[in-house]
mmCIF file of the C-alpha atoms, coordinates in Angstrom:
data_MODEL
# 
_entry.id   MODEL 
# 
loop_
_atom_site.group_PDB 
_atom_site.id 
_atom_site.type_symbol 
_atom_site.label_atom_id 
_atom_site.label_alt_id 
_atom_site.label_comp_id 
_atom_site.label_asym_id 
_atom_site.label_entity_id 
_atom_site.label_seq_id 
_atom_site.pdbx_PDB_ins_code 
_atom_site.Cartn_x 
_atom_site.Cartn_y 
_atom_site.Cartn_z 
_atom_site.occupancy 
_atom_site.B_iso_or_equiv 
_atom_site.pdbx_formal_charge 
_atom_site.auth_seq_id 
_atom_site.auth_comp_id 
_atom_site.auth_asym_id 
_atom_site.auth_atom_id 
_atom_site.pdbx_PDB_model_num 
ATOM 1   C CA . HIS A 1 1   ? 32.143  2.205   -4.389  1.00 0.00 ? 1   HIS A CA 1 
ATOM 2   C CA . ARG A 1 2   ? 34.406  0.121   -2.175  1.00 0.00 ? 2   ARG A CA 1 
ATOM 3   C CA . GLY A 1 3   ? 34.497  1.379   1.403   1.00 0.00 ? 3   GLY A CA 1 
ATOM 4   C CA . GLU A 1 4   ? 31.416  3.558   0.962   1.00 0.00 ? 4   GLU A CA 1 
ATOM 5   C CA . ARG A 1 5   ? 28.773  3.384   3.702   1.00 0.00 ? 5   ARG A CA 1 
ATOM 6   C CA . VAL A 1 6   ? 25.400  2.241   2.368   1.00 0.00 ? 6   VAL A CA 1 
ATOM 7   C CA . LYS A 1 7   ? 22.150  1.945   4.288   1.00 0.00 ? 7   LYS A CA 1 
ATOM 8   C CA . ALA A 1 8   ? 20.054  -0.947  2.955   1.00 0.00 ? 8   ALA A CA 1 
ATOM 9   C CA . LEU A 1 9   ? 17.627  -3.691  3.936   1.00 0.00 ? 9   LEU A CA 1 
ATOM 10  C CA . VAL A 1 10  ? 19.052  -7.172  4.496   1.00 0.00 ? 10  VAL A CA 1 
ATOM 11  C CA . ILE A 1 11  ? 16.993  -9.540  2.347   1.00 0.00 ? 11  ILE A CA 1 
ATOM 12  C CA . GLU A 1 12  ? 18.898  -12.777 2.793   1.00 0.00 ? 12  GLU A CA 1 
ATOM 13  C CA . ILE A 1 13  ? 22.092  -14.208 4.248   1.00 0.00 ? 13  ILE A CA 1 
ATOM 14  C CA . TYR A 1 14  ? 23.776  -17.158 2.549   1.00 0.00 ? 14  TYR A CA 1 
ATOM 15  C CA . ARG A 1 15  ? 25.833  -19.064 5.090   1.00 0.00 ? 15  ARG A CA 1 
ATOM 16  C CA . THR A 1 16  ? 28.229  -20.617 2.585   1.00 0.00 ? 16  THR A CA 1 
ATOM 17  C CA . LYS A 1 17  ? 32.005  -20.996 2.780   1.00 0.00 ? 17  LYS A CA 1 
ATOM 18  C CA . GLU A 1 18  ? 32.233  -17.318 1.915   1.00 0.00 ? 18  GLU A CA 1 
ATOM 19  C CA . PRO A 1 19  ? 29.060  -15.844 3.497   1.00 0.00 ? 19  PRO A CA 1 
ATOM 20  C CA . GLN A 1 20  ? 27.043  -13.572 1.238   1.00 0.00 ? 20  GLN A CA 1 
ATOM 21  C CA . ILE A 1 21  ? 24.524  -10.933 2.260   1.00 0.00 ? 21  ILE A CA 1 
ATOM 22  C CA . VAL A 1 22  ? 21.801  -9.851  -0.164  1.00 0.00 ? 22  VAL A CA 1 
ATOM 23  C CA . VAL A 1 23  ? 20.663  -6.270  0.488   1.00 0.00 ? 23  VAL A CA 1 
ATOM 24  C CA . SER A 1 24  ? 18.117  -3.967  -1.136  1.00 0.00 ? 24  SER A CA 1 
ATOM 25  C CA . ARG A 1 25  ? 17.272  -0.279  -1.159  1.00 0.00 ? 25  ARG A CA 1 
ATOM 26  C CA . SER A 1 26  ? 14.363  -0.710  -3.587  1.00 0.00 ? 26  SER A CA 1 
ATOM 27  C CA . HIS A 1 27  ? 12.270  -3.081  -1.448  1.00 0.00 ? 27  HIS A CA 1 
ATOM 28  C CA . PRO A 1 28  ? 9.129   -1.429  0.060   1.00 0.00 ? 28  PRO A CA 1 
ATOM 29  C CA . ALA A 1 29  ? 10.167  -2.732  3.498   1.00 0.00 ? 29  ALA A CA 1 
ATOM 30  C CA . PHE A 1 30  ? 13.267  -0.494  3.308   1.00 0.00 ? 30  PHE A CA 1 
ATOM 31  C CA . VAL A 1 31  ? 11.012  2.570   3.501   1.00 0.00 ? 31  VAL A CA 1 
ATOM 32  C CA . LYS A 1 32  ? 9.143   0.959   6.389   1.00 0.00 ? 32  LYS A CA 1 
ATOM 33  C CA . LYS A 1 33  ? 12.385  0.489   8.330   1.00 0.00 ? 33  LYS A CA 1 
ATOM 34  C CA . LEU A 1 34  ? 13.392  4.109   7.694   1.00 0.00 ? 34  LEU A CA 1 
ATOM 35  C CA . PHE A 1 35  ? 10.096  5.335   9.144   1.00 0.00 ? 35  PHE A CA 1 
ATOM 36  C CA . GLU A 1 36  ? 10.444  2.997   12.129  1.00 0.00 ? 36  GLU A CA 1 
ATOM 37  C CA . LYS A 1 37  ? 13.818  4.581   12.831  1.00 0.00 ? 37  LYS A CA 1 
ATOM 38  C CA . GLU A 1 38  ? 12.522  8.170   12.596  1.00 0.00 ? 38  GLU A CA 1 
ATOM 39  C CA . VAL A 1 39  ? 9.085   7.822   14.235  1.00 0.00 ? 39  VAL A CA 1 
ATOM 40  C CA . PRO A 1 40  ? 9.135   6.664   17.893  1.00 0.00 ? 40  PRO A CA 1 
ATOM 41  C CA . GLU A 1 41  ? 5.363   6.053   17.839  1.00 0.00 ? 41  GLU A CA 1 
ATOM 42  C CA . ILE A 1 42  ? 5.897   3.347   15.199  1.00 0.00 ? 42  ILE A CA 1 
ATOM 43  C CA . GLN A 1 43  ? 8.598   1.698   17.316  1.00 0.00 ? 43  GLN A CA 1 
ATOM 44  C CA . GLU A 1 44  ? 6.245   1.797   20.316  1.00 0.00 ? 44  GLU A CA 1 
ATOM 45  C CA . GLY A 1 45  ? 3.391   0.254   18.332  1.00 0.00 ? 45  GLY A CA 1 
ATOM 46  C CA . ILE A 1 46  ? 1.082   3.272   18.710  1.00 0.00 ? 46  ILE A CA 1 
ATOM 47  C CA . ILE A 1 47  ? 1.216   3.944   14.975  1.00 0.00 ? 47  ILE A CA 1 
ATOM 48  C CA . LYS A 1 48  ? 1.034   1.031   12.570  1.00 0.00 ? 48  LYS A CA 1 
ATOM 49  C CA . ILE A 1 49  ? 2.103   0.968   8.925   1.00 0.00 ? 49  ILE A CA 1 
ATOM 50  C CA . MET A 1 50  ? -0.778  -0.819  7.201   1.00 0.00 ? 50  MET A CA 1 
ATOM 51  C CA . ALA A 1 51  ? 0.361   -0.787  3.569   1.00 0.00 ? 51  ALA A CA 1 
ATOM 52  C CA . ILE A 1 52  ? 3.183   0.421   1.335   1.00 0.00 ? 52  ILE A CA 1 
ATOM 53  C CA . ALA A 1 53  ? 3.256   0.815   -2.444  1.00 0.00 ? 53  ALA A CA 1 
ATOM 54  C CA . ARG A 1 54  ? 6.497   1.846   -4.066  1.00 0.00 ? 54  ARG A CA 1 
ATOM 55  C CA . GLU A 1 55  ? 7.999   2.837   -7.389  1.00 0.00 ? 55  GLU A CA 1 
ATOM 56  C CA . PRO A 1 56  ? 11.694  2.933   -6.341  1.00 0.00 ? 56  PRO A CA 1 
ATOM 57  C CA . GLY A 1 57  ? 13.437  6.213   -7.091  1.00 0.00 ? 57  GLY A CA 1 
ATOM 58  C CA . SER A 1 58  ? 10.197  7.937   -8.017  1.00 0.00 ? 58  SER A CA 1 
ATOM 59  C CA . ARG A 1 59  ? 7.367   7.720   -5.470  1.00 0.00 ? 59  ARG A CA 1 
ATOM 60  C CA . THR A 1 60  ? 6.150   5.816   -2.413  1.00 0.00 ? 60  THR A CA 1 
ATOM 61  C CA . LYS A 1 61  ? 2.711   5.783   -0.820  1.00 0.00 ? 61  LYS A CA 1 
ATOM 62  C CA . ILE A 1 62  ? 2.482   4.649   2.784   1.00 0.00 ? 62  ILE A CA 1 
ATOM 63  C CA . ALA A 1 63  ? -0.770  4.141   4.727   1.00 0.00 ? 63  ALA A CA 1 
ATOM 64  C CA . VAL A 1 64  ? -0.720  4.517   8.507   1.00 0.00 ? 64  VAL A CA 1 
ATOM 65  C CA . MET A 1 65  ? -3.193  4.278   11.374  1.00 0.00 ? 65  MET A CA 1 
ATOM 66  C CA . SER A 1 66  ? -3.045  5.162   15.076  1.00 0.00 ? 66  SER A CA 1 
ATOM 67  C CA . LYS A 1 67  ? -4.206  3.099   18.062  1.00 0.00 ? 67  LYS A CA 1 
ATOM 68  C CA . ASP A 1 68  ? -4.557  6.389   19.928  1.00 0.00 ? 68  ASP A CA 1 
ATOM 69  C CA . PRO A 1 69  ? -7.625  8.296   18.607  1.00 0.00 ? 69  PRO A CA 1 
ATOM 70  C CA . ASN A 1 70  ? -6.066  11.565  19.778  1.00 0.00 ? 70  ASN A CA 1 
ATOM 71  C CA . LEU A 1 71  ? -2.904  11.066  17.728  1.00 0.00 ? 71  LEU A CA 1 
ATOM 72  C CA . ASP A 1 72  ? -2.795  12.039  14.048  1.00 0.00 ? 72  ASP A CA 1 
ATOM 73  C CA . PRO A 1 73  ? -0.680  9.263   12.459  1.00 0.00 ? 73  PRO A CA 1 
ATOM 74  C CA . VAL A 1 74  ? 0.060   11.237  9.287   1.00 0.00 ? 74  VAL A CA 1 
ATOM 75  C CA . GLY A 1 75  ? 1.213   14.300  11.229  1.00 0.00 ? 75  GLY A CA 1 
ATOM 76  C CA . ALA A 1 76  ? 3.339   12.143  13.529  1.00 0.00 ? 76  ALA A CA 1 
ATOM 77  C CA . CYS A 1 77  ? 5.105   10.532  10.556  1.00 0.00 ? 77  CYS A CA 1 
ATOM 78  C CA . VAL A 1 78  ? 5.716   13.859  8.838   1.00 0.00 ? 78  VAL A CA 1 
ATOM 79  C CA . GLY A 1 79  ? 6.882   15.593  12.024  1.00 0.00 ? 79  GLY A CA 1 
ATOM 80  C CA . VAL A 1 80  ? 6.957   19.270  12.955  1.00 0.00 ? 80  VAL A CA 1 
ATOM 81  C CA . ARG A 1 81  ? 7.744   21.216  9.761   1.00 0.00 ? 81  ARG A CA 1 
ATOM 82  C CA . GLY A 1 82  ? 8.552   17.903  8.084   1.00 0.00 ? 82  GLY A CA 1 
ATOM 83  C CA . SER A 1 83  ? 11.386  17.117  10.506  1.00 0.00 ? 83  SER A CA 1 
ATOM 84  C CA . ARG A 1 84  ? 10.800  13.357  10.554  1.00 0.00 ? 84  ARG A CA 1 
ATOM 85  C CA . ILE A 1 85  ? 9.975   12.718  6.925   1.00 0.00 ? 85  ILE A CA 1 
ATOM 86  C CA . SER A 1 86  ? 12.869  14.898  5.717   1.00 0.00 ? 86  SER A CA 1 
ATOM 87  C CA . ALA A 1 87  ? 15.369  12.359  7.075   1.00 0.00 ? 87  ALA A CA 1 
ATOM 88  C CA . VAL A 1 88  ? 13.606  9.599   5.106   1.00 0.00 ? 88  VAL A CA 1 
ATOM 89  C CA . LEU A 1 89  ? 13.483  11.736  1.957   1.00 0.00 ? 89  LEU A CA 1 
ATOM 90  C CA . GLN A 1 90  ? 17.174  12.499  2.285   1.00 0.00 ? 90  GLN A CA 1 
ATOM 91  C CA . GLU A 1 91  ? 18.010  8.799   2.531   1.00 0.00 ? 91  GLU A CA 1 
ATOM 92  C CA . LEU A 1 92  ? 15.836  8.058   -0.517  1.00 0.00 ? 92  LEU A CA 1 
ATOM 93  C CA . LYS A 1 93  ? 17.581  10.787  -2.536  1.00 0.00 ? 93  LYS A CA 1 
ATOM 94  C CA . GLY A 1 94  ? 14.464  12.864  -3.206  1.00 0.00 ? 94  GLY A CA 1 
ATOM 95  C CA . GLU A 1 95  ? 11.989  10.046  -3.897  1.00 0.00 ? 95  GLU A CA 1 
ATOM 96  C CA . LYS A 1 96  ? 8.517   11.505  -3.270  1.00 0.00 ? 96  LYS A CA 1 
ATOM 97  C CA . ILE A 1 97  ? 6.539   10.118  -0.335  1.00 0.00 ? 97  ILE A CA 1 
ATOM 98  C CA . ASP A 1 98  ? 2.801   10.373  0.294   1.00 0.00 ? 98  ASP A CA 1 
ATOM 99  C CA . VAL A 1 99  ? 1.861   9.469   3.869   1.00 0.00 ? 99  VAL A CA 1 
ATOM 100 C CA . VAL A 1 100 ? -1.892  8.859   4.055   1.00 0.00 ? 100 VAL A CA 1 
ATOM 101 C CA . GLN A 1 101 ? -4.466  7.797   6.619   1.00 0.00 ? 101 GLN A CA 1 
ATOM 102 C CA . TYR A 1 102 ? -5.462  4.124   6.394   1.00 0.00 ? 102 TYR A CA 1 
ATOM 103 C CA . ASP A 1 103 ? -9.135  3.159   6.412   1.00 0.00 ? 103 ASP A CA 1 
ATOM 104 C CA . PRO A 1 104 ? -10.508 -0.414  6.435   1.00 0.00 ? 104 PRO A CA 1 
ATOM 105 C CA . ASP A 1 105 ? -13.291 0.718   4.089   1.00 0.00 ? 105 ASP A CA 1 
ATOM 106 C CA . PRO A 1 106 ? -11.824 0.689   0.528   1.00 0.00 ? 106 PRO A CA 1 
ATOM 107 C CA . ALA A 1 107 ? -14.257 3.411   -0.602  1.00 0.00 ? 107 ALA A CA 1 
ATOM 108 C CA . LYS A 1 108 ? -12.927 5.772   2.082   1.00 0.00 ? 108 LYS A CA 1 
ATOM 109 C CA . PHE A 1 109 ? -9.324  4.558   1.824   1.00 0.00 ? 109 PHE A CA 1 
ATOM 110 C CA . VAL A 1 110 ? -9.137  5.383   -1.892  1.00 0.00 ? 110 VAL A CA 1 
ATOM 111 C CA . TYR A 1 111 ? -9.901  9.068   -1.182  1.00 0.00 ? 111 TYR A CA 1 
ATOM 112 C CA . ASN A 1 112 ? -6.688  9.205   0.856   1.00 0.00 ? 112 ASN A CA 1 
ATOM 113 C CA . ALA A 1 113 ? -4.676  6.871   -1.382  1.00 0.00 ? 113 ALA A CA 1 
ATOM 114 C CA . LEU A 1 114 ? -5.129  9.095   -4.452  1.00 0.00 ? 114 LEU A CA 1 
ATOM 115 C CA . SER A 1 115 ? -3.665  12.090  -2.608  1.00 0.00 ? 115 SER A CA 1 
ATOM 116 C CA . PRO A 1 116 ? -2.746  14.784  -3.614  1.00 0.00 ? 116 PRO A CA 1 
ATOM 117 C CA . ALA A 1 117 ? -5.739  14.546  -6.000  1.00 0.00 ? 117 ALA A CA 1 
ATOM 118 C CA . GLU A 1 118 ? -9.252  15.256  -4.722  1.00 0.00 ? 118 GLU A CA 1 
ATOM 119 C CA . CYS A 1 119 ? -12.173 12.884  -5.368  1.00 0.00 ? 119 CYS A CA 1 
ATOM 120 C CA . THR A 1 120 ? -15.882 13.712  -5.558  1.00 0.00 ? 120 THR A CA 1 
ATOM 121 C CA . LYS A 1 121 ? -17.468 10.259  -5.678  1.00 0.00 ? 121 LYS A CA 1 
ATOM 122 C CA . VAL A 1 122 ? -16.565 6.564   -5.403  1.00 0.00 ? 122 VAL A CA 1 
ATOM 123 C CA . ILE A 1 123 ? -18.625 3.697   -6.850  1.00 0.00 ? 123 ILE A CA 1 
ATOM 124 C CA . VAL A 1 124 ? -17.785 0.281   -5.391  1.00 0.00 ? 124 VAL A CA 1 
ATOM 125 C CA . ASP A 1 125 ? -18.043 -2.995  -7.318  1.00 0.00 ? 125 ASP A CA 1 
ATOM 126 C CA . GLU A 1 126 ? -17.516 -5.746  -4.739  1.00 0.00 ? 126 GLU A CA 1 
ATOM 127 C CA . ALA A 1 127 ? -17.762 -8.553  -7.317  1.00 0.00 ? 127 ALA A CA 1 
ATOM 128 C CA . THR A 1 128 ? -14.750 -7.373  -9.335  1.00 0.00 ? 128 THR A CA 1 
ATOM 129 C CA . LYS A 1 129 ? -13.023 -5.488  -6.493  1.00 0.00 ? 129 LYS A CA 1 
ATOM 130 C CA . THR A 1 130 ? -13.123 -2.330  -8.591  1.00 0.00 ? 130 THR A CA 1 
ATOM 131 C CA . LEU A 1 131 ? -13.424 1.255   -7.387  1.00 0.00 ? 131 LEU A CA 1 
ATOM 132 C CA . GLU A 1 132 ? -14.718 3.742   -9.946  1.00 0.00 ? 132 GLU A CA 1 
ATOM 133 C CA . VAL A 1 133 ? -13.478 7.117   -8.748  1.00 0.00 ? 133 VAL A CA 1 
ATOM 134 C CA . ILE A 1 134 ? -14.928 10.366  -10.069 1.00 0.00 ? 134 ILE A CA 1 
ATOM 135 C CA . VAL A 1 135 ? -12.728 13.445  -9.811  1.00 0.00 ? 135 VAL A CA 1 
ATOM 136 C CA . PRO A 1 136 ? -13.163 17.106  -10.847 1.00 0.00 ? 136 PRO A CA 1 
ATOM 137 C CA . ASP A 1 137 ? -12.070 17.673  -14.457 1.00 0.00 ? 137 ASP A CA 1 
ATOM 138 C CA . ASP A 1 138 ? -9.057  19.733  -13.366 1.00 0.00 ? 138 ASP A CA 1 
ATOM 139 C CA . GLN A 1 139 ? -7.909  16.894  -11.071 1.00 0.00 ? 139 GLN A CA 1 
ATOM 140 C CA . LEU A 1 140 ? -7.945  14.106  -13.680 1.00 0.00 ? 140 LEU A CA 1 
ATOM 141 C CA . SER A 1 141 ? -4.282  14.255  -14.727 1.00 0.00 ? 141 SER A CA 1 
ATOM 142 C CA . LEU A 1 142 ? -3.192  14.668  -11.089 1.00 0.00 ? 142 LEU A CA 1 
ATOM 143 C CA . ALA A 1 143 ? -5.252  11.642  -10.006 1.00 0.00 ? 143 ALA A CA 1 
ATOM 144 C CA . ILE A 1 144 ? -3.826  9.473   -12.785 1.00 0.00 ? 144 ILE A CA 1 
ATOM 145 C CA . GLY A 1 145 ? -0.300  10.819  -12.347 1.00 0.00 ? 145 GLY A CA 1 
ATOM 146 C CA . ARG A 1 146 ? 2.703   10.858  -14.649 1.00 0.00 ? 146 ARG A CA 1 
ATOM 147 C CA . LYS A 1 147 ? 2.569   7.694   -16.770 1.00 0.00 ? 147 LYS A CA 1 
ATOM 148 C CA . GLY A 1 148 ? -0.287  6.486   -14.543 1.00 0.00 ? 148 GLY A CA 1 
ATOM 149 C CA . GLU A 1 149 ? 1.980   6.306   -11.503 1.00 0.00 ? 149 GLU A CA 1 
ATOM 150 C CA . ASN A 1 150 ? -0.385  7.858   -8.931  1.00 0.00 ? 150 ASN A CA 1 
ATOM 151 C CA . VAL A 1 151 ? -3.348  5.609   -9.701  1.00 0.00 ? 151 VAL A CA 1 
ATOM 152 C CA . LYS A 1 152 ? -1.110  2.542   -10.018 1.00 0.00 ? 152 LYS A CA 1 
ATOM 153 C CA . LEU A 1 153 ? 0.410   3.087   -6.568  1.00 0.00 ? 153 LEU A CA 1 
ATOM 154 C CA . ALA A 1 154 ? -2.996  3.906   -5.052  1.00 0.00 ? 154 ALA A CA 1 
ATOM 155 C CA . SER A 1 155 ? -4.395  0.679   -6.507  1.00 0.00 ? 155 SER A CA 1 
ATOM 156 C CA . LYS A 1 156 ? -1.518  -1.313  -5.035  1.00 0.00 ? 156 LYS A CA 1 
ATOM 157 C CA . LEU A 1 157 ? -1.963  0.413   -1.674  1.00 0.00 ? 157 LEU A CA 1 
ATOM 158 C CA . VAL A 1 158 ? -5.714  -0.243  -1.445  1.00 0.00 ? 158 VAL A CA 1 
ATOM 159 C CA . GLY A 1 159 ? -5.538  -3.687  -3.054  1.00 0.00 ? 159 GLY A CA 1 
ATOM 160 C CA . TRP A 1 160 ? -8.374  -2.945  -5.496  1.00 0.00 ? 160 TRP A CA 1 
ATOM 161 C CA . ARG A 1 161 ? -8.525  -2.008  -9.181  1.00 0.00 ? 161 ARG A CA 1 
ATOM 162 C CA . ILE A 1 162 ? -9.123  1.744   -9.544  1.00 0.00 ? 162 ILE A CA 1 
ATOM 163 C CA . ASP A 1 163 ? -10.764 3.339   -12.585 1.00 0.00 ? 163 ASP A CA 1 
ATOM 164 C CA . ILE A 1 164 ? -10.571 7.142   -12.722 1.00 0.00 ? 164 ILE A CA 1 
ATOM 165 C CA . LEU A 1 165 ? -13.210 9.237   -14.471 1.00 0.00 ? 165 LEU A CA 1 
ATOM 166 C CA . SER A 1 166 ? -13.559 12.995  -14.689 1.00 0.00 ? 166 SER A CA 1 
ATOM 167 C CA . GLU A 1 167 ? -16.939 14.480  -13.744 1.00 0.00 ? 167 GLU A CA 1 
ATOM 168 C CA . THR A 1 168 ? -17.548 15.201  -17.443 1.00 0.00 ? 168 THR A CA 1 
ATOM 169 C CA . GLN A 1 169 ? -16.752 11.608  -18.453 1.00 0.00 ? 169 GLN A CA 1 
ATOM 170 C CA . TYR A 1 170 ? -19.008 10.284  -15.700 1.00 0.00 ? 170 TYR A CA 1 
ATOM 171 C CA . ALA A 1 171 ? -21.891 12.572  -16.748 1.00 0.00 ? 171 ALA A CA 1 
ATOM 172 C CA . ARG A 1 172 ? -21.585 11.331  -20.342 1.00 0.00 ? 172 ARG A CA 1 
ATOM 173 C CA . ARG A 1 173 ? -21.749 7.734   -19.158 1.00 0.00 ? 173 ARG A CA 1 
ATOM 174 C CA . GLN A 1 174 ? -25.165 8.490   -17.679 1.00 0.00 ? 174 GLN A CA 1 
ATOM 175 C CA . GLU A 1 175 ? -26.521 9.211   -21.179 1.00 0.00 ? 175 GLU A CA 1 
ATOM 176 C CA . PRO A 1 176 ? -28.013 5.838   -22.322 1.00 0.00 ? 176 PRO A CA 1 
ATOM 177 C CA . GLU A 1 177 ? -27.040 6.152   -26.002 1.00 0.00 ? 177 GLU A CA 1 
ATOM 178 C CA . PHE A 1 178 ? -23.457 7.192   -25.276 1.00 0.00 ? 178 PHE A CA 1 
ATOM 179 C CA . ALA A 1 179 ? -23.165 4.476   -22.604 1.00 0.00 ? 179 ALA A CA 1 
ATOM 180 C CA . GLU A 1 180 ? -24.225 1.973   -25.280 1.00 0.00 ? 180 GLU A CA 1 
ATOM 181 C CA . LEU A 1 181 ? -21.574 3.354   -27.651 1.00 0.00 ? 181 LEU A CA 1 
ATOM 182 C CA . LEU A 1 182 ? -18.907 2.900   -24.968 1.00 0.00 ? 182 LEU A CA 1 
ATOM 183 C CA . LYS A 1 183 ? -20.022 -0.658  -24.236 1.00 0.00 ? 183 LYS A CA 1 
ATOM 184 C CA . VAL A 1 184 ? -20.194 -1.831  -27.862 1.00 0.00 ? 184 VAL A CA 1 
ATOM 185 C CA . THR A 1 185 ? -17.013 -0.164  -29.140 1.00 0.00 ? 185 THR A CA 1 
ATOM 186 C CA . GLY A 1 186 ? -14.921 -0.879  -26.043 1.00 0.00 ? 186 GLY A CA 1 
ATOM 187 C CA . LEU A 1 187 ? -13.298 2.543   -26.422 1.00 0.00 ? 187 LEU A CA 1 
ATOM 188 C CA . SER A 1 188 ? -11.694 4.243   -23.448 1.00 0.00 ? 188 SER A CA 1 
ATOM 189 C CA . ASP A 1 189 ? -13.494 7.259   -21.988 1.00 0.00 ? 189 ASP A CA 1 
ATOM 190 C CA . GLU A 1 190 ? -10.713 9.496   -23.300 1.00 0.00 ? 190 GLU A CA 1 
ATOM 191 C CA . VAL A 1 191 ? -11.006 8.298   -26.918 1.00 0.00 ? 191 VAL A CA 1 
ATOM 192 C CA . ALA A 1 192 ? -14.809 8.114   -26.837 1.00 0.00 ? 192 ALA A CA 1 
ATOM 193 C CA . GLY A 1 193 ? -14.789 11.639  -25.428 1.00 0.00 ? 193 GLY A CA 1 
ATOM 194 C CA . ARG A 1 194 ? -13.203 12.866  -28.667 1.00 0.00 ? 194 ARG A CA 1 
ATOM 195 C CA . LEU A 1 195 ? -16.145 11.391  -30.582 1.00 0.00 ? 195 LEU A CA 1 
ATOM 196 C CA . TYR A 1 196 ? -18.598 13.029  -28.180 1.00 0.00 ? 196 TYR A CA 1 
ATOM 197 C CA . GLU A 1 197 ? -16.986 16.426  -28.616 1.00 0.00 ? 197 GLU A CA 1 
ATOM 198 C CA . ALA A 1 198 ? -17.202 15.963  -32.399 1.00 0.00 ? 198 ALA A CA 1 
ATOM 199 C CA . GLY A 1 199 ? -20.963 15.386  -32.093 1.00 0.00 ? 199 GLY A CA 1 
ATOM 200 C CA . ILE A 1 200 ? -20.837 11.573  -32.387 1.00 0.00 ? 200 ILE A CA 1 
ATOM 201 C CA . LYS A 1 201 ? -22.853 10.601  -29.315 1.00 0.00 ? 201 LYS A CA 1 
ATOM 202 C CA . ASN A 1 202 ? -24.560 7.355   -30.362 1.00 0.00 ? 202 ASN A CA 1 
ATOM 203 C CA . LEU A 1 203 ? -24.044 4.233   -32.480 1.00 0.00 ? 203 LEU A CA 1 
ATOM 204 C CA . GLY A 1 204 ? -26.268 5.501   -35.311 1.00 0.00 ? 204 GLY A CA 1 
ATOM 205 C CA . THR A 1 205 ? -24.171 8.617   -35.872 1.00 0.00 ? 205 THR A CA 1 
ATOM 206 C CA . LEU A 1 206 ? -20.980 6.583   -35.509 1.00 0.00 ? 206 LEU A CA 1 
ATOM 207 C CA . ALA A 1 207 ? -22.095 4.093   -38.182 1.00 0.00 ? 207 ALA A CA 1 
ATOM 208 C CA . GLU A 1 208 ? -22.900 6.941   -40.603 1.00 0.00 ? 208 GLU A CA 1 
ATOM 209 C CA . THR A 1 209 ? -19.521 8.653   -40.169 1.00 0.00 ? 209 THR A CA 1 
ATOM 210 C CA . PRO A 1 210 ? -16.788 7.778   -42.740 1.00 0.00 ? 210 PRO A CA 1 
ATOM 211 C CA . PRO A 1 211 ? -14.022 5.567   -41.240 1.00 0.00 ? 211 PRO A CA 1 
ATOM 212 C CA . ASP A 1 212 ? -11.244 8.004   -42.174 1.00 0.00 ? 212 ASP A CA 1 
ATOM 213 C CA . LYS A 1 213 ? -13.095 10.803  -40.375 1.00 0.00 ? 213 LYS A CA 1 
ATOM 214 C CA . ILE A 1 214 ? -13.419 8.637   -37.235 1.00 0.00 ? 214 ILE A CA 1 
ATOM 215 C CA . ALA A 1 215 ? -9.722  7.756   -37.437 1.00 0.00 ? 215 ALA A CA 1 
ATOM 216 C CA . GLU A 1 216 ? -8.890  11.452  -37.654 1.00 0.00 ? 216 GLU A CA 1 
ATOM 217 C CA . ILE A 1 217 ? -11.073 12.314  -34.635 1.00 0.00 ? 217 ILE A CA 1 
ATOM 218 C CA . THR A 1 218 ? -10.028 9.403   -32.414 1.00 0.00 ? 218 THR A CA 1 
ATOM 219 C CA . LYS A 1 219 ? -6.384  9.261   -33.577 1.00 0.00 ? 219 LYS A CA 1 
ATOM 220 C CA . LEU A 1 220 ? -6.819  5.485   -33.963 1.00 0.00 ? 220 LEU A CA 1 
ATOM 221 C CA . PRO A 1 221 ? -5.384  3.449   -36.898 1.00 0.00 ? 221 PRO A CA 1 
ATOM 222 C CA . LEU A 1 222 ? -7.850  3.131   -39.799 1.00 0.00 ? 222 LEU A CA 1 
ATOM 223 C CA . GLU A 1 223 ? -7.761  -0.683  -39.598 1.00 0.00 ? 223 GLU A CA 1 
ATOM 224 C CA . GLU A 1 224 ? -8.790  -0.545  -35.926 1.00 0.00 ? 224 GLU A CA 1 
ATOM 225 C CA . VAL A 1 225 ? -11.629 1.849   -36.773 1.00 0.00 ? 225 VAL A CA 1 
ATOM 226 C CA . GLN A 1 226 ? -12.894 -0.473  -39.527 1.00 0.00 ? 226 GLN A CA 1 
ATOM 227 C CA . GLN A 1 227 ? -12.898 -3.427  -37.110 1.00 0.00 ? 227 GLN A CA 1 
ATOM 228 C CA . MET A 1 228 ? -14.816 -1.328  -34.594 1.00 0.00 ? 228 MET A CA 1 
ATOM 229 C CA . LEU A 1 229 ? -17.411 -0.304  -37.197 1.00 0.00 ? 229 LEU A CA 1 
ATOM 230 C CA . ALA A 1 230 ? -17.857 -3.947  -38.225 1.00 0.00 ? 230 ALA A CA 1 
ATOM 231 C CA . LYS A 1 231 ? -18.561 -4.744  -34.568 1.00 0.00 ? 231 LYS A CA 1 
ATOM 232 C CA . VAL A 1 232 ? -21.093 -1.894  -34.419 1.00 0.00 ? 232 VAL A CA 1 
ATOM 233 C CA . LYS A 1 233 ? -22.795 -3.147  -37.607 1.00 0.00 ? 233 LYS A CA 1 
ATOM 234 C CA . THR A 1 234 ? -23.097 -6.701  -36.227 1.00 0.00 ? 234 THR A CA 1 
ATOM 235 C CA . TYR A 1 235 ? -24.496 -5.386  -32.956 1.00 0.00 ? 235 TYR A CA 1 
ATOM 236 C CA . SER A 1 236 ? -27.057 -3.186  -34.734 1.00 0.00 ? 236 SER A CA 1 
ATOM 237 C CA . GLU A 1 237 ? -28.180 -6.065  -36.991 1.00 0.00 ? 237 GLU A CA 1 
ATOM 238 C CA . GLN A 1 238 ? -28.626 -8.392  -34.006 1.00 0.00 ? 238 GLN A CA 1 
ATOM 239 C CA . LYS A 1 239 ? -30.565 -5.688  -32.199 1.00 0.00 ? 239 LYS A CA 1 
ATOM 240 C CA . THR A 1 240 ? -33.068 -5.276  -35.038 1.00 0.00 ? 240 THR A CA 1 
ATOM 241 C CA . THR A 1 241 ? -33.680 -9.012  -35.585 1.00 0.00 ? 241 THR A CA 1 
# 
């Protein structure tokens, strides 16, 4: 509204006949500036903001590190009883903020980045810059987040692709025949898990199961199931020749 005071980040200034200023409240750097204002240690360069990932209006993840080994950067940004972060939250109208400890090692960093979820194991694939993160079964939905938001922001924060598996899903992947089923069908762990729970744990059993039954179990369209079974048949024929 006209005359209303608005705090925002200046993105660009157009020095035309009638100067125009482009501002933003959704830019990740806006959150950075708010923290700089509230946390003296950031202004002084003792604490450094290493990365920010943001879904404006919903959630922000911010990774910080301290040059002083005796200073907890996360605690300093949150403040006593949340005194510092509350001012930032108020300005962002209730947008959730996760302040986490930065680590140069992606395998360690991802443990913090997926907060508030807990992780039990991380498998690193340097070639594809992928982190396969195993979490307790009861932490799976928390790790992924609403509409995948938590894992998406964590991935952006770390700069690597993150695949989340529950401990049960990971254990199943260690079974050679089920691992083969996953590889050949290309099914997600969630969908393949429905087959597993229905007793379909290998390609042989899958091939013998009627397509409509598979569609019912997996909740996939019948046409998609038929294409998958054709792929399985081709694979099996090539394997035996």
